[in-house]
C-alpha positions as CSV (number, residue, x, y, z in Angstrom):
1,X,17.4,-43.7,7.4
2,X,17.5,-46.0,4.4
3,X,19.9,-45.0,1.6
4,X,17.2,-44.3,-0.9
5,X,15.5,-42.0,1.7
6,X,18.7,-40.0,2.5
7,X,18.4,-37.6,-0.5
8,X,15.6,-35.9,-2.3
9,X,16.1,-37.8,-5.6
10,X,18.4,-40.3,-7.2
11,X,20.4,-37.6,-9.1
12,X,21.5,-36.2,-5.7
13,X,22.0,-39.4,-3.8
14,X,25.4,-40.5,-2.6
15,X,27.0,-43.3,-4.5
16,X,27.5,-46.6,-2.8
17,X,30.4,-46.6,-0.3
18,X,30.9,-42.8,-0.1
19,X,31.3,-41.8,3.6
20,X,29.9,-38.8,5.5
21,X,33.3,-37.0,5.7
22,X,33.7,-37.1,1.9
23,X,30.2,-35.8,1.4
24,X,30.8,-33.0,3.9
25,X,34.2,-32.1,2.2
26,X,32.5,-32.0,-1.2
27,X,29.7,-29.8,0.3
28,X,32.3,-27.4,1.7
29,X,34.2,-27.4,-1.7
30,X,30.9,-26.6,-3.4
31,X,30.2,-23.8,-0.9
32,X,33.7,-22.3,-1.6
33,X,33.0,-22.4,-5.3
34,X,29.7,-20.7,-4.8
35,X,31.6,-17.9,-2.9
36,X,34.0,-17.7,-5.9
37,X,31.0,-17.3,-8.2
38,X,29.9,-14.4,-6.1
39,X,33.4,-12.9,-6.3
40,X,33.2,-13.1,-10.1
41,X,29.9,-11.3,-10.0
42,X,31.4,-8.5,-7.9
43,X,34.4,-8.3,-10.3
44,X,31.9,-7.8,-13.2
45,X,30.1,-5.2,-11.1
46,X,33.3,-3.3,-10.5
47,X,34.1,-3.6,-14.2
48,X,30.8,-2.0,-15.2
49,X,30.9,0.6,-12.4
50,X,34.5,1.7,-13.2
51,X,33.6,1.8,-16.9
52,X,30.6,4.0,-16.2
53,X,32.6,6.3,-14.0
54,X,35.3,6.7,-16.7
55,X,32.6,7.6,-19.3
56,X,31.1,10.1,-16.9
57,X,34.5,11.9,-16.8
58,X,33.8,13.1,-20.4
59,X,30.9,15.2,-19.1
60,X,33.0,16.3,-16.1
61,X,35.7,17.6,-18.3
62,X,33.2,19.4,-20.6
63,X,31.5,21.1,-17.7
64,X,34.8,22.1,-16.0
65,X,36.0,23.7,-19.3
66,X,32.6,25.5,-19.8
67,X,33.0,26.8,-16.2
68,X,36.5,28.1,-17.0
69,X,38.4,25.6,-15.0
70,X,40.8,24.4,-17.7
71,X,43.6,23.4,-15.4
72,X,41.4,21.1,-13.4
73,X,39.7,19.8,-16.6
74,X,43.2,19.0,-18.0
75,X,44.2,17.2,-14.9
76,X,41.1,15.0,-15.0
77,X,41.5,14.4,-18.7
78,X,45.2,13.5,-18.6
79,X,45.6,11.9,-15.2
80,X,42.3,10.1,-14.6
81,X,40.4,9.6,-17.9
82,X,41.3,6.1,-19.3
83,X,43.7,5.4,-16.4
84,X,44.6,1.8,-15.6
85,X,42.9,0.4,-12.5
86,X,45.9,-1.8,-11.8
87,X,49.3,-1.5,-13.5
88,X,48.8,-2.1,-17.2
89,X,45.2,-3.3,-16.7
90,X,41.7,-2.0,-17.3
91,X,39.0,-3.9,-15.5
92,X,38.2,-6.0,-18.6
93,X,41.8,-7.4,-18.4
94,X,41.4,-8.1,-14.7
95,X,38.1,-10.0,-15.3
96,X,39.7,-12.0,-18.1
97,X,42.7,-12.9,-16.1
98,X,40.5,-14.0,-13.2
99,X,38.1,-16.0,-15.5
100,X,41.0,-17.8,-17.3
101,X,43.1,-18.4,-14.2
102,X,41.8,-18.7,-10.7
103,X,38.1,-19.1,-11.6
104,X,38.7,-21.7,-14.3
105,X,41.1,-23.7,-12.1
106,X,38.7,-23.7,-9.2
107,X,35.8,-24.9,-11.3
108,X,37.9,-27.7,-12.9
109,X,39.2,-28.9,-9.5
110,X,35.8,-28.9,-7.9
111,X,34.4,-30.8,-11.0
112,X,37.3,-33.3,-10.8
113,X,36.8,-33.9,-7.1
114,X,33.1,-34.6,-7.7
115,X,33.8,-37.0,-10.6
116,X,36.5,-38.9,-8.6
117,X,34.6,-39.0,-5.2
118,X,30.9,-38.9,-6.0
119,X,30.3,-40.0,-9.6
120,X,30.0,-36.4,-10.7
121,X,26.9,-35.8,-8.6
122,X,26.4,-32.2,-7.3
123,X,24.9,-30.9,-4.1
124,X,24.6,-34.3,-2.3
125,X,25.3,-32.7,1.0
126,X,22.5,-30.1,0.5
127,X,20.1,-32.7,-0.9
128,X,20.6,-34.8,2.2
129,X,20.1,-31.8,4.4
130,X,16.9,-30.9,2.6
131,X,15.6,-34.4,3.2
132,X,16.4,-34.2,6.9
133,X,15.0,-30.7,7.4
134,X,11.8,-30.7,5.4
135,X,8.4,-31.7,6.9
136,X,7.4,-34.7,4.9
137,X,3.8,-34.5,3.5
138,X,3.5,-30.8,4.3
139,X,2.7,-28.4,1.4
140,X,5.8,-26.4,0.4
141,X,8.1,-29.1,1.7
142,X,8.0,-31.4,-1.4
143,X,11.3,-33.2,-2.2
144,X,11.2,-32.2,-5.9
145,X,9.0,-30.0,-8.1
146,X,7.1,-33.0,-9.4
147,X,6.4,-34.6,-6.0
């Protein structure tokens, strides 16, 4: 296949001299980053779910007291309400540490690898795969939205 026909468009075509192994490695790095994006979403889901559960405890405490279960209500209030999820951390602190640490480092390293190895171009591996797998000329198999 001619170089210009390897990818769906010029923005996703491999730069001159970039070999298959490099494109595959960048594709795998991108795939790993996408997994880390999903992890980040799950952390935010946990953050919201834990926060909602903690706020629900206000009602639990109220109902337990109304039902005459002060001992149980006190235990929920003093041992569980507002408790750290991890030592010294509520979920917002965990999310912030993840965002500022691992997540930021991963994004920067992936971006740096693309810049150094592929002129900053993203998803070259996927664009070439799309070009190989689509049925040329068939509706729904266009290379780009404007094609």
